[in-house]
Every structure is written in structure tokens, then in C-alpha cells.
N, C-alpha and C positions, 0 to 999 in steps of 0.2 A: 542535673542528670541529663545526659544526652539521649534523645529519642532514637530508637532504632526503626529503620524502614521495614515495612511489612510487604511481603510479596516480592514479585520480580521487578527489577528496575525497568523503566520504559526504554524501548529501543529508539535510538536517534534517527529513525528513518522517516522521510517525508513521503507523502502520497506520490509525488512525482518520481522519486527513486523506485518505489514499488512498481508503478506503472511502466517505467522504462525497462526495468529488469524483466518483468513478465513479457512485455512486447518483444524485447531482444531475444529471449530464450524460447518463447513460444510455449512454455509450460511452467507451472508453478513450482515444481520441485527443483528444477535447475535455478530458477530465480531465487528461491529460498536459500539454496546453498551459496549462491553468490552474495546475498545480503546477510548471510549468517543468522537466519531466523527460521521459524518453522513454516511449513506450507499452510498450516491452519492460521497463522498470523496474517499471511497475505490474503487468504480468503476472508478473514475477519475484517481487514482494512478495506477491502473492496466492498463487502456487504455493508459496512458502516456508512459508506458514501453512496450506496445505491447502485453499485456496479457489480458485474459478474465477469467471470473469465472469458466467456464468449464475447461480451461487449468489448473487452480490452483487445482480444486477439483480432477481432473483425474491424476495429476502428482504423480509419485512414490516418488520423493524427492523434497524438496524445493531448494536444491543446483542447480539442473538443471534449475528450473524456474528462480532462481536468475541470472544465467548466461545468460538466454534468455533476461531478463529484463535489465541487465547491461553487455553487451558483453565486454566492456572495463573496467577492474577492477579498473582503476583510477577514474572512474565516479560513485561514490557511495554517496548517500545522507544520 
């Protein structure tokens, strides 16, 4: 018997893609539309790695944010 998956399938979005889209658009709603996900999903991904919208928008480079989100380079999704 084949098992059925429960819940929603995971989105194949990396943190880098989320950060780039938010930085490029300057707002979560437009980034979510581009990535075809919800704005709540973006806020959840940022919160999970200890970031918020203000930090992303005020950052000079995404490299620094990426290091904050993933201090251990072995742990990248």
C-alpha cells in the first residue's frame, strides 16, 4: 500500500531566493507574488533564521544577512 502525503508539499525556495526577492521588490507582498507563495511564508522563513523585514530592507548586502541567517555554512537549505 502506498503512503499518502499529509499537508502541503514543501516549496522549493531557498533562503537566498526569498532574501533576493524581498530586497528587489522592497515589500513582502510583491516578493510573495513573484515567488508564488504567501506573504506569511516569507515572514515565517525570515523569523525562523532570526531576521525581520526591516533588517532585510536596510541591509547593504545580502551576503551579510545570509551569514546572520546561517552562521554555520554547513546548514543551508
